[in-house]
VOGU-3710 file (C-alpha; in Angstrom, 3 decimals, decimal comma):
1> mnrgvlawgv> 125,630/172,295/73,693  126,681/171,066/70,279  127,897/173,915/68,110  130,165/174,540/65,161  132,160/177,753/64,843  132,290/179,909/61,735  133,801/183,377/62,041  133,532/186,120/59,500  132,861/189,806/59,634  130,878/192,800/58,425
11> alsgcvehiq> 127,665/193,382/60,340  124,483/193,203/58,282  121,897/195,897/58,721  118,125/195,247/58,733  115,988/195,385/55,646  116,285/196,725/52,109  118,675/199,671/52,204  117,695/202,987/50,598  120,398/205,553/49,864  118,566/208,827/49,186
21> ldrddlpglv> 120,660/211,249/47,182  119,983/214,405/45,169  116,538/214,162/43,567  116,557/217,393/41,510  115,016/217,365/38,061  117,045/216,026/35,119  115,197/217,346/32,067  115,144/214,959/29,148  116,279/211,888/31,110  114,842/208,791/29,394
31> aievspgdda> 116,855/205,862/30,785  119,448/204,859/33,367  122,099/202,242/32,703  123,891/200,544/35,619  127,411/199,253/35,178  128,881/196,774/35,605  125,875/194,842/34,321  125,146/191,295/35,412  128,027/190,259/37,654  129,054/187,462/40,015
41> vslalpgspq> 131,251/187,266/43,109  132,636/184,043/44,617  133,691/184,130/48,247  135,634/181,570/50,272  135,018/181,919/53,991  136,522/182,991/56,239  137,754/185,836/54,079  137,614/189,555/53,500  134,551/191,327/52,113  134,629/192,366/48,483
51> tiayratgrf> 133,451/195,647/47,027  131,991/196,557/43,654  131,735/200,153/42,476  128,536/200,654/40,501  127,991/203,571/38,174  124,756/205,023/36,856  124,789/206,551/33,393  121,841/208,678/32,302  120,626/208,639/28,706  118,890/211,802/27,574
61> aggeardltd> 116,435/212,530/24,787  119,011/214,370/22,718  121,445/211,428/22,813  123,608/212,787/25,614  125,069/210,388/28,202  125,855/211,757/31,645  127,270/210,211/34,850  124,494/210,220/37,472  126,161/207,980/40,069  125,899/210,597/42,807
71> rvewtvdnpf> 122,449/211,820/41,774  120,360/208,645/41,894  118,772/206,658/44,689  120,557/203,299/45,099  118,635/200,295/46,491  118,947/196,521/46,729  116,107/193,989/46,914  117,979/191,442/49,057  119,853/192,834/52,100  121,471/189,569/53,239
81> pgalaaggly> 124,462/189,245/50,849  125,668/192,822/51,347  124,972/196,542/51,606  124,905/199,370/49,092  126,380/202,691/50,214  126,070/206,201/48,836  127,678/206,574/45,450  126,871/203,010/44,375  129,573/201,219/46,394  128,415/197,656/47,181
91> ttsnaaagrv> 130,197/195,654/49,909  129,539/191,974/50,552  128,494/191,043/54,072  130,230/187,650/53,919  127,238/186,513/55,985  125,027/185,135/53,197  125,062/184,196/49,557  122,273/185,249/47,239  120,991/187,020/44,177  120,714/190,783/44,384
101> airarhrdii> 119,039/193,307/42,135  121,040/196,538/42,147  118,763/199,478/41,337  119,530/203,088/40,466  116,475/205,358/40,441  115,637/208,933/39,624  111,949/209,632/40,082  110,126/206,996/37,993  113,133/205,998/35,869  114,988/202,914/37,098
111> gtaaltvait> 118,088/201,120/35,921  119,021/197,654/37,199  121,885/195,197/37,327  121,948/191,643/38,666  124,591/190,463/41,140  125,118/186,868/42,230  127,113/186,242/45,415  128,267/182,637/45,852  129,934/181,329/49,021  132,073/178,312/49,845
121> aavvddsfpp> 132,758/177,631/53,529  134,011/174,909/55,856  133,235/174,378/59,553  134,655/172,031/62,183  132,353/171,104/65,062  134,081/172,321/68,206  131,668/170,606/70,608  132,076/167,114/69,152  135,221/167,357/67,031  135,919/164,772/64,336
131> pagaaalfap> 139,043/162,587/64,590  142,354/164,157/63,626  142,848/164,352/59,884  139,134/164,027/59,178  139,306/166,345/56,165  141,596/163,881/54,393  139,024/161,101/54,879  136,687/163,018/52,559  139,305/164,183/50,058  138,199/164,533/46,417
141> gtpavvdasr> 138,630/161,288/44,515  138,001/159,058/47,541  135,667/156,198/46,504  132,098/156,713/47,724  129,620/153,889/48,269  126,178/153,315/49,757  126,330/150,705/52,494  123,214/149,674/54,419  125,113/149,186/57,673  127,664/152,009/57,445
151> spavlypsda> 125,999/154,875/55,590  124,410/157,498/57,864  120,727/158,428/57,594  119,154/161,865/58,094  116,726/161,898/61,041  115,982/165,605/61,492  115,034/167,858/59,845  112,857/165,830/57,530  113,006/165,970/53,774  110,818/168,797/52,367
161> tvfpqgmaqi> 110,874/170,856/55,568  110,494/174,619/55,090  111,822/176,986/57,763  110,973/180,661/58,333  113,709/183,261/58,380  114,958/184,290/61,817  114,283/180,979/63,539  116,407/179,722/66,438  119,195/177,369/65,388  118,005/173,819/64,873
171> lfqyrtgamt> 119,700/170,589/65,884  120,662/168,520/62,841  120,439/164,822/63,687  121,345/161,631/61,852  121,750/157,935/62,539  125,387/156,857/62,319  126,479/153,637/60,689  128,669/150,876/62,059  132,402/151,470/62,505  132,404/155,116/61,407
181> dafrltfdsd> 133,626/158,040/63,500  133,881/160,996/61,104  130,853/162,709/59,556  130,582/165,325/56,833  127,431/167,417/56,571  127,051/169,277/53,299  124,625/172,048/52,386  124,558/172,610/48,648  122,759/174,916/46,262  123,740/176,986/43,267
191> llhlevlsga> 124,699/179,729/45,736  126,209/177,974/48,757  128,541/175,076/49,382  129,021/174,525/53,115  130,847/171,537/54,609  130,743/170,648/58,313  132,986/168,018/59,902  131,781/166,423/63,141  132,433/163,417/65,332  128,866/162,958/66,668
201> drwrpdastw> 125,355/162,050/65,525  124,139/165,667/65,805  125,267/169,188/65,085  123,879/172,563/66,090  125,243/175,536/64,125  126,166/178,739/65,837  124,090/181,814/65,031  126,262/183,055/62,155  126,451/179,640/60,462  122,701/179,126/60,743
211> alieqshpga> 122,151/182,617/59,334  124,463/181,743/56,436  122,298/178,715/55,591  118,872/180,321/55,912  119,656/183,805/54,602  121,362/182,378/51,520  118,089/180,743/50,465  115,062/183,021/50,990  112,263/181,464/48,963  114,598/178,671/47,830
221> sarfevdaas> 116,026/175,343/49,000  119,318/173,576/49,660  120,391/169,945/49,468  121,376/168,518/52,866  123,438/165,305/52,998  125,430/163,435/55,630  128,339/161,161/54,698  130,595/159,084/56,935  134,120/157,677/57,064  136,332/155,698/59,436
231> saapgtiftg> 139,648/156,971/60,780  140,591/153,371/61,577  139,937/152,175/58,028  140,264/155,172/55,683  139,799/155,077/51,936  136,001/154,905/51,584  133,215/157,453/51,987  129,844/156,014/53,017  127,180/158,255/51,539  123,726/158,891/52,913
241> apaslgfagg> 120,506/159,796/51,135  119,976/163,583/50,819  117,098/165,717/52,070  115,775/168,959/50,616  115,492/171,883/53,036  113,482/174,969/52,087  113,476/178,477/53,526  110,678/181,020/53,347  111,317/184,535/52,183  110,380/186,005/55,565
251> aasgalfyva> 109,773/185,236/59,224  106,666/183,627/60,713  104,737/186,439/62,353  103,227/186,414/65,823  103,881/184,630/69,098  102,905/181,018/69,723  101,185/179,987/72,967  100,651/176,401/74,081  99,787/174,363/77,164  102,609/172,493/78,901
261> aggilrgela> 103,928/171,857/82,396  100,697/172,927/84,083  100,467/176,339/82,451  100,312/178,335/79,260  103,741/178,947/77,756  104,867/181,478/75,177  107,302/180,013/72,678  108,767/182,312/70,074  110,282/180,701/67,005  113,371/182,882/67,336
271> qpiaaklypl> 114,047/181,777/70,937  115,389/178,409/72,185  113,478/178,487/75,498  109,792/179,131/76,223  108,500/181,479/78,909  105,594/180,710/81,220  102,767/183,131/80,584  99,887/182,042/82,830  98,798/181,449/85,570  100,787/184,006/87,484
281> agdsarvaap> 103,170/183,098/90,264  101,355/181,761/93,334  98,254/180,759/91,360  97,791/176,958/91,227  94,670/176,973/89,041  94,256/174,451/86,231  94,379/176,171/82,856  93,683/174,800/79,390  92,262/175,538/75,937  93,686/179,035/75,310
291> svsrdgttma> 92,311/181,088/72,435  93,540/184,532/71,331  91,643/187,169/69,369  93,116/188,019/65,990  93,756/191,598/67,115  95,937/190,259/69,957  94,037/191,995/72,754  92,175/189,162/74,466  92,826/185,592/75,537  90,096/183,194/76,639
301> layndslrtl> 90,930/180,007/78,515  89,553/177,349/80,771  90,425/178,433/84,333  89,543/175,655/86,779  87,034/174,610/84,080  85,358/178,042/84,008  85,671/180,644/81,278  88,226/183,360/82,008  89,162/186,177/79,661  92,427/188,109/79,989
311> dlatlspitt> 93,788/191,396/78,761  96,745/189,872/76,941  98,915/192,970/77,307  98,749/192,951/81,109  97,451/189,425/81,901  94,770/191,065/84,037  91,501/189,095/84,236  88,628/190,744/82,407  85,966/188,357/83,635  85,530/184,865/85,036
321> apgplgsaav> 82,227/183,207/84,194  81,228/180,114/86,174  80,315/176,896/84,433  82,298/174,124/82,723  84,220/174,830/79,536  85,505/172,399/76,923  86,782/174,812/74,272  86,393/178,473/73,333  87,141/180,930/70,543  87,520/184,710/70,836
331> spdgrlvvva> 86,087/186,879/68,071  88,618/188,747/65,916  87,988/192,030/67,750  88,166/190,448/71,215  84,568/191,357/72,154  82,805/187,982/71,944  83,604/184,440/72,974  82,022/181,289/71,588  82,100/178,587/74,262  81,520/174,872/73,731
341> nmgmvqlrda> 80,720/172,468/76,538  79,427/168,904/76,283  78,018/169,502/72,805  76,316/172,829/73,637  77,591/176,062/72,062  77,063/179,518/73,597  77,930/183,076/72,596  79,142/185,243/75,479  80,319/188,777/75,995  84,106/188,679/76,535
351> rtgkgvgspd> 83,894/191,574/79,021  81,072/190,302/81,227  80,806/186,581/80,476  77,034/186,973/79,973  75,098/185,356/77,152  74,567/187,299/73,933  71,364/186,870/71,940  69,482/185,062/74,684  69,875/184,764/78,471  72,398/181,979/78,128
361> grvmlgamat> 73,601/182,845/74,588  72,669/179,407/73,268  73,597/178,856/69,599  70,874/176,652/68,127  72,554/174,393/65,578  70,129/171,482/65,555  72,967/169,156/66,613  75,680/168,733/69,203  78,837/170,688/68,371  82,308/171,495/69,672
371> hpdwspdgaa> 85,684/173,078/68,752  84,454/176,506/67,533  86,689/178,918/65,627  85,921/182,409/64,285  86,556/183,392/60,681  89,085/186,233/60,284  86,317/188,684/59,324  84,041/187,643/62,201  81,250/186,740/59,768  81,081/183,024/60,677
381> iavaignmvt> 82,348/180,304/62,952  83,465/176,797/62,078  82,487/173,919/64,370  82,639/170,153/64,537  79,143/168,654/64,624  78,846/165,057/65,761  77,243/162,375/67,873  77,773/161,785/71,589  79,870/164,950/71,938  81,840/165,385/75,165
391> nmdlkggsia> 84,614/167,802/76,015  87,159/165,091/75,285  85,673/163,276/72,301  82,966/162,984/69,673  81,851/160,426/67,106  81,018/160,933/63,461  82,221/164,514/63,442  81,438/166,752/60,454  82,922/170,193/59,760  80,367/172,976/59,388
401> rvpylgngrw> 80,383/176,715/58,742  77,825/178,776/60,661  77,185/182,403/59,535  77,083/185,028/62,285  74,442/187,674/61,529  75,210/189,975/64,461  73,481/190,727/67,761  73,541/187,079/68,811  71,779/185,870/65,643  73,017/182,942/63,559
411> gspqvlvast> 72,374/181,512/60,111  71,902/177,870/59,214  74,960/175,583/59,405  76,592/174,678/56,088  78,328/171,295/56,214  81,696/171,474/54,462  82,969/167,992/55,330  80,289/165,390/55,975  80,966/162,313/58,096  79,922/158,918/56,761
421> gdmdnnfspr> 79,781/157,213/60,175  81,056/157,143/63,734  84,590/156,195/62,691  84,764/158,885/60,002  85,628/161,594/62,490  86,395/165,238/61,590  87,075/167,869/64,253  89,161/170,883/65,394  88,418/173,186/62,432  90,635/176,276/62,164
431> wspdgaaiay> 90,311/179,105/59,648  93,389/180,069/57,632  94,563/183,667/58,184  93,235/184,736/54,762  89,839/183,130/55,450  90,042/181,058/52,270  90,396/177,627/53,858  89,792/175,622/57,017  92,318/173,159/58,399  90,916/170,324/60,499
441> vhatgpigdp> 91,680/166,856/61,835  90,424/163,601/60,357  90,622/160,296/62,236  89,181/156,819/61,956  88,753/156,749/65,716  88,248/159,084/68,676  90,100/162,326/69,369  93,728/161,466/70,041  93,599/158,339/67,879  96,943/157,551/66,164
451> sselrivpas> 95,181/157,751/62,794  94,609/161,499/63,244  95,924/163,553/60,334  95,583/167,131/59,141  93,362/168,043/56,208  92,242/171,295/54,608  89,045/172,288/52,815  88,036/175,512/51,013  85,912/177,668/53,312  83,454/178,169/50,471
461> gggptvlqra> 83,026/174,406/50,012  84,764/171,774/47,919  86,827/168,654/48,282  89,269/168,291/51,190  93,011/167,733/50,776  95,222/165,691/53,087  98,194/167,667/54,406  100,343/164,620/53,796  103,788/166,031/54,367  102,745/167,927/57,504
471> shrvaladvp> 100,918/164,930/58,960  103,231/162,080/58,043  106,717/163,054/56,823  109,415/161,914/59,245  113,039/161,989/58,070  112,935/160,690/54,481  109,635/158,810/54,450  105,938/159,195/55,213  104,889/157,401/58,386  101,329/156,566/59,534
481> glassmpawa> 99,980/156,726/63,064  101,527/160,014/64,281  98,359/161,445/65,890  98,634/164,837/64,177  95,955/167,085/65,695  95,050/170,475/67,266  95,940/172,719/64,293  96,489/176,458/64,808  97,407/179,056/62,183  99,947/181,823/62,608
491> pasagtmwla> 98,842/185,339/61,651  99,184/186,218/57,979  102,751/186,216/56,631  103,735/187,292/53,133  103,797/184,334/50,752  103,706/181,533/53,335  101,204/180,407/55,957  102,358/178,571/59,087  100,343/175,834/60,785  101,239/174,642/64,287
501> fvstraygav> 99,848/171,340/65,530  100,407/168,553/68,032  101,971/165,223/67,052  103,477/162,198/68,776  106,194/161,713/66,121  109,845/161,157/66,960  112,198/164,105/67,222  115,314/162,649/65,634  117,798/160,934/67,923  116,875/163,191/70,865
511> rpmpgagqiw> 113,382/161,716/71,173  113,618/158,666/68,909  110,413/156,876/69,867  106,947/158,361/69,345  105,486/159,390/72,674  103,427/162,197/74,167  102,319/164,985/71,879  104,530/167,995/71,229  104,275/171,100/69,057  105,298/170,939/65,388
521> isavdpaqlg> 104,994/173,568/62,659  104,491/173,206/58,913  104,683/175,759/56,109  101,590/175,887/53,906  101,764/177,450/50,440  98,477/179,249/49,746  99,217/179,193/46,014  99,009/175,387/46,106  95,592/175,143/47,778  93,429/172,994/45,526
531> agdpssaafw> 96,432/171,831/43,492  97,739/168,967/45,631  99,378/168,915/49,046  100,257/172,535/49,949  102,116/171,619/53,146  105,762/171,024/53,964  107,281/168,554/56,379  107,063/169,929/59,915  109,787/171,223/62,192  109,888/170,858/65,973
541> laaqdvtavg> 109,271/173,948/68,109  112,769/174,517/69,498  111,525/176,288/72,638  109,996/173,079/74,025  111,210/170,837/76,793  111,848/167,515/75,044  110,375/165,626/78,026  107,129/167,614/78,350  103,691/167,211/76,797  102,574/170,104/74,587
551> anptwapamp> 98,959/170,805/73,615  96,435/173,439/72,486  98,681/175,714/70,397  97,321/179,151/69,519  98,912/182,262/68,024  98,825/185,976/68,803  99,528/188,476/66,027  102,308/190,231/67,925  104,477/189,801/70,968  102,472/191,342/73,833
561> pttviaratr> 104,421/193,399/76,397  103,797/190,960/79,218  106,119/190,206/82,100  107,933/186,903/81,841  106,775/184,786/84,775  109,494/182,171/84,537  111,737/180,680/81,939  110,843/177,102/81,148  113,865/174,844/81,249  114,673/171,739/79,326
571> plgate> 117,432/169,218/79,848  120,101/169,572/77,203  123,398/167,804/77,817  122,605/164,143/77,275  119,469/164,786/75,233  120,682/167,510/72,906
//
């Protein structure tokens, strides 16, 4: 496996650190001053951690100043660059750069100081080493040019990708130019300058180097560039076009399930390999179309074309209801299932499989419908209404919201996105975790058509927006015909929403030609809804087998305590 090695020390503890000291009353205290004030530390890695001794001075109503260093509560707002110990002693972790607010608090009186930790580091790829003396090929002052045949080009990740914190290491990939054998990858921001020297067209960081990159930029971005040189003809650097890589402030919550290799797999973003979830060992049933309740208790799926519901914690069947099934959606509390089959929609009890509201639970919509999804509050479903609906396709699909009134009763459908004809096709609606919007697929052909792209519309009505970067951004350009479909939202995460979907796009040099669909994930900024494209370029789910087809992604709000049936494998070696 392709890895670079970066070694430095000081373990980093979990979240924001709170040092609770003496909290007795300090009569007359009006302010706390923290010294030193705004400060900066520059680290060259590998190297030793640095320490800063902070002091807290209390200002009292009578003009008195008193040292309160050992009598205040010390905290930091960013745990990645270092840790704050009792008595105000701050020690850098040497694991991440960043901006840190140092806070000294006594009751409701707080004093602050700002600390900036900047890092410079260099890595040599030990899996695919560069030629001897490669560092000299990129020495300062060496002429740099752009050459169409010799400059490298970023392939993955794409420009404007946003990653969650805590994700498994990714594989950086780039197209190499002619007659070059040394490559310099640079990651640059106002906080971090990291250089990597490699002799191959790909590089996978080790865990500490990847953590350095992502934890140095929570809620921010870095400039990623690949340059090349030739050991046989030194003296020129061939520069490539840069990409911008963003990093969310936190992790993507929940566990992602998808259909691949004849079963339902569980692929966590923090893990490089997926685990088979269902069916259990010895069961050869066909399974498809999984849906998970928002409380994480219940999964519904097509089991040999019938509806089966599972207790997700134990994978024990709750019920199996006979009859064909095209798609299903479990209510947020896991008690109801909306089932769609050949244009007919039914409401069933998730525990018994029986119809709710009528003997067969028929939902009378006045039209054929498919692809149901429950709103987060359980007050409505979204469906695709169209012509000639089958379990594999529809024509002229519109997106509609249908209020649920309780006890098997439904309100009148409200069309949110109206189709203008058979080839104006809208389907697979999925509610955002905050209930404010619905993502869906638009195509100028049938389901699976290469024209398929992701769009989003306010759940209360309004104009739709194309998720352009999610649907089309590959490397440094937007590309049509990537068959982006089957959207699925992650549970709510602070500040960022995550949308998984299926696409046939290329995965860098590992899977260079578009082919069968696989799972991709885009960050969506809820603050940008209605103000242009809120999506980022998508990243590839690292737990996948690069040779397998992935479909029907769905999320659970937490990792259920299920037994791993088998670890899915994927060929690395030649492919990664």
